[in-house]
C-alpha positions as CSV (number, residue, x, y, z in Angstrom):
1,X,86.3,70.5,86.4
2,X,86.8,74.1,87.6
3,X,90.3,75.4,87.1
4,X,91.7,78.5,88.8
5,X,92.8,81.0,86.2
6,X,93.6,83.9,88.5
7,X,97.0,85.5,88.5
8,X,99.0,86.1,91.7
9,X,98.4,89.8,91.5
10,X,94.6,89.4,91.9
11,X,94.9,87.3,95.1
12,X,95.4,90.2,97.4
13,X,92.9,91.5,100.0
14,X,89.8,93.1,98.7
15,X,89.7,96.9,99.0
16,X,86.6,98.0,100.9
17,X,84.2,99.8,98.6
18,X,80.5,99.4,98.3
19,X,80.7,98.7,94.5
20,X,83.5,96.1,94.8
21,X,82.3,92.6,93.7
22,X,84.0,89.3,94.4
23,X,83.3,85.8,93.1
24,X,82.5,83.0,95.5
25,X,81.9,79.3,95.2
26,X,78.9,78.3,97.1
27,X,78.3,74.9,98.7
28,X,76.1,73.2,101.2
29,X,76.8,71.6,104.6
30,X,73.6,70.2,106.0
31,X,70.9,72.8,105.8
32,X,73.3,75.8,105.5
33,X,74.8,77.3,102.4
34,X,78.4,78.6,102.6
35,X,80.6,80.7,100.3
36,X,84.4,80.7,99.8
37,X,86.7,82.9,97.6
38,X,86.7,81.3,94.1
39,X,90.4,82.3,93.8
40,X,91.3,79.6,96.3
41,X,89.6,76.8,94.3
42,X,91.7,74.7,92.1
43,X,89.1,72.1,91.1
44,X,86.0,70.2,92.1
45,X,86.0,66.4,92.2
46,X,83.6,63.7,93.1
47,X,84.3,62.1,96.5
48,X,86.6,59.1,96.3
49,X,88.0,56.7,98.9
50,X,90.9,58.2,100.8
51,X,94.0,56.7,102.4
52,X,93.4,57.0,106.2
53,X,96.2,58.2,108.4
54,X,96.5,57.1,112.1
55,X,96.2,59.5,115.0
56,X,94.7,62.4,113.1
57,X,91.5,64.3,114.2
58,X,88.3,62.8,113.0
59,X,87.6,65.6,110.6
60,X,90.8,64.7,108.6
61,X,89.5,61.8,106.5
62,X,93.0,61.0,105.1
63,X,94.9,61.8,101.9
64,X,94.6,61.3,98.2
65,X,97.2,61.3,95.4
66,X,96.2,64.0,93.0
67,X,98.5,63.8,90.0
68,X,101.5,63.2,92.1
69,X,100.6,65.6,94.9
70,X,99.6,64.2,98.3
71,X,96.5,66.1,99.4
72,X,95.0,66.0,102.9
73,X,91.2,65.7,102.8
74,X,89.2,67.5,105.5
75,X,85.5,66.7,106.0
76,X,83.9,70.1,106.8
77,X,80.7,68.5,107.9
78,X,82.6,66.7,110.7
79,X,84.8,69.8,111.5
80,X,81.7,72.1,111.8
81,X,79.6,69.4,113.5
82,X,76.9,69.7,110.9
83,X,74.9,66.4,111.3
84,X,76.0,63.0,110.1
85,X,78.5,62.9,107.3
86,X,76.8,60.8,104.6
87,X,78.6,60.2,101.3
88,X,76.1,60.5,98.4
89,X,76.6,60.9,94.6
90,X,76.3,64.7,95.3
91,X,79.2,64.7,97.9
92,X,82.2,66.5,96.4
93,X,85.7,67.4,97.3
94,X,86.8,71.0,96.6
95,X,90.5,71.1,96.0
96,X,92.0,74.3,97.4
97,X,95.3,75.9,96.4
98,X,96.8,77.9,99.2
99,X,100.3,79.0,98.4
100,X,102.6,76.0,98.4
101,X,100.0,73.6,99.8
102,X,96.9,71.9,98.3
103,X,94.1,70.8,100.6
104,X,90.7,69.1,99.8
105,X,87.5,69.8,101.7
106,X,84.5,67.5,101.6
107,X,81.1,69.2,101.3
108,X,77.5,67.9,100.7
109,X,77.2,69.6,97.3
110,X,78.4,72.5,95.3
111,X,75.7,75.1,94.4
112,X,77.2,77.6,92.1
113,X,79.6,80.5,91.5
114,X,78.1,83.8,92.5
115,X,79.1,87.5,92.7
116,X,78.7,89.4,95.9
117,X,79.2,93.1,96.4
118,X,80.7,94.3,99.7
119,X,77.3,95.8,100.6
120,X,75.7,92.4,100.3
121,X,77.9,91.0,103.1
122,X,76.7,91.8,106.6
123,X,79.0,91.6,109.6
124,X,78.9,88.3,111.5
125,X,76.6,88.3,114.6
126,X,78.2,87.1,117.8
127,X,76.0,84.0,118.0
128,X,76.4,82.9,114.3
129,X,76.6,79.3,113.0
130,X,78.3,76.2,114.2
131,X,81.8,77.3,113.0
132,X,84.0,79.5,115.1
133,X,83.1,83.1,114.0
134,X,86.8,84.1,113.6
135,X,86.7,82.2,110.3
136,X,83.5,83.9,109.1
137,X,83.9,87.0,106.9
138,X,80.1,87.8,107.2
139,X,76.7,86.7,106.1
140,X,76.0,87.3,102.4
141,X,72.5,87.9,101.1
142,X,71.6,87.1,97.5
143,X,67.9,87.3,96.7
144,X,66.3,85.0,99.3
145,X,69.5,83.1,100.0
146,X,71.7,83.6,103.1
147,X,75.3,82.6,102.6
148,X,77.8,82.1,105.4
149,X,81.0,83.6,103.9
150,X,84.1,81.8,105.2
151,X,87.7,82.8,105.0
152,X,88.8,79.3,104.0
153,X,92.5,80.2,104.0
154,X,92.3,81.5,107.6
155,X,90.5,78.3,108.6
156,X,93.0,76.0,106.9
157,X,96.0,78.0,108.2
158,X,94.7,77.9,111.8
159,X,96.7,76.0,114.4
160,X,93.8,73.7,115.1
161,X,93.9,72.4,111.6
162,X,97.7,72.2,111.3
163,X,97.4,71.4,107.6
164,X,99.3,74.1,105.9
165,X,102.2,76.3,106.9
166,X,101.4,80.0,107.2
167,X,103.0,82.2,104.7
168,X,105.4,84.8,106.1
169,X,103.4,87.7,107.4
170,X,100.1,85.8,107.6
Protein backbone atom coordinates (compact mmCIF):
# COMPACT_ATOMS: atom_id res chain seq x y z
CA UNK A 1 0.00 0.00 0.00
CA UNK A 2 1.35 3.40 -1.00
CA UNK A 3 0.88 6.12 1.59
CA UNK A 4 1.14 9.83 0.85
CA UNK A 5 3.77 11.32 3.15
CA UNK A 6 3.94 14.83 1.64
CA UNK A 7 3.32 17.89 3.73
CA UNK A 8 0.79 20.54 2.77
CA UNK A 9 3.61 22.96 1.94
CA UNK A 10 4.85 20.75 -0.90
CA UNK A 11 1.45 20.53 -2.59
CA UNK A 12 1.64 23.89 -4.36
CA UNK A 13 2.09 24.49 -8.07
CA UNK A 14 5.41 23.50 -9.56
CA UNK A 15 7.64 26.42 -10.44
CA UNK A 16 8.69 26.34 -14.08
CA UNK A 17 12.37 25.48 -14.36
CA UNK A 18 14.05 23.08 -16.72
CA UNK A 19 15.81 21.31 -13.84
CA UNK A 20 12.69 20.91 -11.66
CA UNK A 21 11.61 17.28 -11.23
CA UNK A 22 8.31 15.90 -10.06
CA UNK A 23 7.22 12.39 -9.08
CA UNK A 24 4.34 10.77 -10.93
CA UNK A 25 2.41 7.55 -10.49
CA UNK A 26 2.03 5.88 -13.88
CA UNK A 27 -0.83 3.59 -14.85
CA UNK A 28 -2.39 2.05 -17.93
CA UNK A 29 -5.80 2.45 -19.51
CA UNK A 30 -6.06 0.20 -22.53
CA UNK A 31 -2.94 0.67 -24.69
CA UNK A 32 -2.04 4.09 -23.26
CA UNK A 33 0.09 4.97 -20.25
CA UNK A 34 -0.90 7.89 -18.03
CA UNK A 35 0.80 9.78 -15.21
CA UNK A 36 -0.64 11.68 -12.23
CA UNK A 37 0.98 13.70 -9.47
CA UNK A 38 2.07 11.27 -6.74
CA UNK A 39 1.19 13.85 -4.07
CA UNK A 40 -2.52 13.29 -4.83
CA UNK A 41 -2.27 9.52 -4.23
CA UNK A 42 -3.30 8.23 -0.81
CA UNK A 43 -3.08 4.49 -1.53
CA UNK A 44 -3.50 1.79 -4.15
CA UNK A 45 -5.96 -1.08 -3.64
CA UNK A 46 -7.13 -4.09 -5.58
CA UNK A 47 -10.53 -3.67 -7.23
CA UNK A 48 -13.41 -4.79 -5.00
CA UNK A 49 -17.15 -4.78 -5.48
CA UNK A 50 -18.75 -1.38 -5.00
CA UNK A 51 -22.17 -0.29 -3.80
CA UNK A 52 -23.96 1.08 -6.85
CA UNK A 53 -25.85 4.35 -6.71
CA UNK A 54 -28.95 4.98 -8.85
CA UNK A 55 -29.03 7.71 -11.50
CA UNK A 56 -25.31 8.45 -11.69
CA UNK A 57 -23.26 8.57 -14.91
CA UNK A 58 -21.98 5.18 -16.12
CA UNK A 59 -18.36 6.08 -15.28
CA UNK A 60 -19.24 6.36 -11.57
CA UNK A 61 -19.19 2.72 -10.51
CA UNK A 62 -20.52 3.42 -7.02
CA UNK A 63 -19.02 3.90 -3.58
CA UNK A 64 -16.91 1.96 -1.09
CA UNK A 65 -16.49 2.32 2.65
CA UNK A 66 -12.80 2.96 3.27
CA UNK A 67 -12.15 2.86 7.00
CA UNK A 68 -15.34 4.82 7.72
CA UNK A 69 -15.07 7.22 4.76
CA UNK A 70 -17.53 6.84 1.88
CA UNK A 71 -15.45 7.04 -1.31
CA UNK A 72 -16.96 7.48 -4.81
CA UNK A 73 -15.30 5.21 -7.39
CA UNK A 74 -14.80 6.46 -10.96
CA UNK A 75 -13.83 4.03 -13.73
CA UNK A 76 -11.47 6.11 -15.91
CA UNK A 77 -11.67 3.49 -18.68
CA UNK A 78 -15.37 4.28 -19.07
CA UNK A 79 -14.90 8.04 -18.55
CA UNK A 80 -12.17 8.23 -21.20
CA UNK A 81 -13.94 5.73 -23.49
CA UNK A 82 -10.90 3.43 -23.63
CA UNK A 83 -12.32 0.11 -24.81
CA UNK A 84 -14.31 -2.32 -22.68
CA UNK A 85 -13.79 -2.15 -18.92
CA UNK A 86 -12.74 -5.66 -17.91
CA UNK A 87 -11.97 -6.41 -14.28
CA UNK A 88 -8.87 -8.58 -13.99
CA UNK A 89 -6.51 -9.39 -11.10
CA UNK A 90 -4.39 -6.41 -12.31
CA UNK A 91 -7.30 -3.93 -12.11
CA UNK A 92 -6.68 -1.50 -9.27
CA UNK A 93 -8.27 1.46 -7.56
CA UNK A 94 -6.06 4.45 -6.91
CA UNK A 95 -7.37 6.32 -3.89
CA UNK A 96 -6.84 10.06 -4.32
CA UNK A 97 -6.82 12.65 -1.56
CA UNK A 98 -7.93 16.07 -2.79
CA UNK A 99 -8.40 18.45 0.07
CA UNK A 100 -11.44 17.48 2.09
CA UNK A 101 -12.56 14.73 -0.33
CA UNK A 102 -11.33 11.26 -1.15
CA UNK A 103 -12.07 9.71 -4.56
CA UNK A 104 -11.07 6.38 -6.11
CA UNK A 105 -10.23 5.84 -9.77
CA UNK A 106 -10.28 2.43 -11.47
CA UNK A 107 -7.40 1.76 -13.89
CA UNK A 108 -6.17 -1.33 -15.76
CA UNK A 109 -2.90 -1.51 -13.83
CA UNK A 110 -0.33 0.60 -12.03
CA UNK A 111 3.08 0.72 -13.69
CA UNK A 112 5.49 2.55 -11.39
CA UNK A 113 6.50 5.80 -9.72
CA UNK A 114 8.74 7.88 -11.93
CA UNK A 115 10.45 11.27 -11.94
CA UNK A 116 9.93 13.66 -14.84
CA UNK A 117 11.76 16.92 -15.33
CA UNK A 118 9.88 19.88 -16.78
CA UNK A 119 11.88 19.56 -20.02
CA UNK A 120 10.61 15.96 -20.40
CA UNK A 121 6.98 17.11 -20.60
CA UNK A 122 5.97 18.47 -24.02
CA UNK A 123 2.87 20.63 -24.53
CA UNK A 124 -0.32 18.80 -25.45
CA UNK A 125 -1.06 18.75 -29.18
CA UNK A 126 -4.57 19.89 -30.13
CA UNK A 127 -5.60 16.41 -31.35
CA UNK A 128 -4.29 14.41 -28.38
CA UNK A 129 -5.87 11.40 -26.73
CA UNK A 130 -9.41 10.40 -25.89
CA UNK A 131 -9.59 12.61 -22.81
CA UNK A 132 -10.50 16.28 -23.07
CA UNK A 133 -7.17 18.08 -23.49
CA UNK A 134 -8.02 20.67 -20.82
CA UNK A 135 -7.14 17.98 -18.24
CA UNK A 136 -3.84 17.06 -19.91
CA UNK A 137 -0.72 18.77 -18.57
CA UNK A 138 1.39 17.45 -21.44
CA UNK A 139 3.04 14.41 -22.94
CA UNK A 140 5.95 13.05 -20.93
CA UNK A 141 8.79 11.15 -22.52
CA UNK A 142 10.85 8.69 -20.53
CA UNK A 143 13.24 6.56 -22.59
CA UNK A 144 10.95 4.90 -25.17
CA UNK A 145 7.76 5.52 -23.15
CA UNK A 146 5.18 8.21 -23.88
CA UNK A 147 3.13 9.23 -20.82
CA UNK A 148 -0.07 11.27 -20.93
CA UNK A 149 0.31 13.53 -17.91
CA UNK A 150 -3.10 14.34 -16.39
CA UNK A 151 -4.04 17.04 -13.91
CA UNK A 152 -6.17 14.59 -11.90
CA UNK A 153 -7.36 17.23 -9.45
CA UNK A 154 -8.61 19.48 -12.27
CA UNK A 155 -10.44 16.49 -13.78
CA UNK A 156 -12.03 15.42 -10.49
CA UNK A 157 -12.99 19.01 -9.62
CA UNK A 158 -14.61 19.60 -13.02
CA UNK A 159 -18.32 20.27 -13.16
CA UNK A 160 -18.85 17.25 -15.42
CA UNK A 161 -17.56 14.96 -12.66
CA UNK A 162 -19.34 16.74 -9.81
CA UNK A 163 -17.50 14.56 -7.30
CA UNK A 164 -15.62 17.05 -5.17
CA UNK A 165 -16.16 20.63 -4.18
CA UNK A 166 -13.64 23.08 -5.52
CA UNK A 167 -11.48 24.69 -2.89
CA UNK A 168 -11.79 28.48 -2.68
CA UNK A 169 -9.75 30.07 -5.44
CA UNK A 170 -9.56 26.87 -7.58
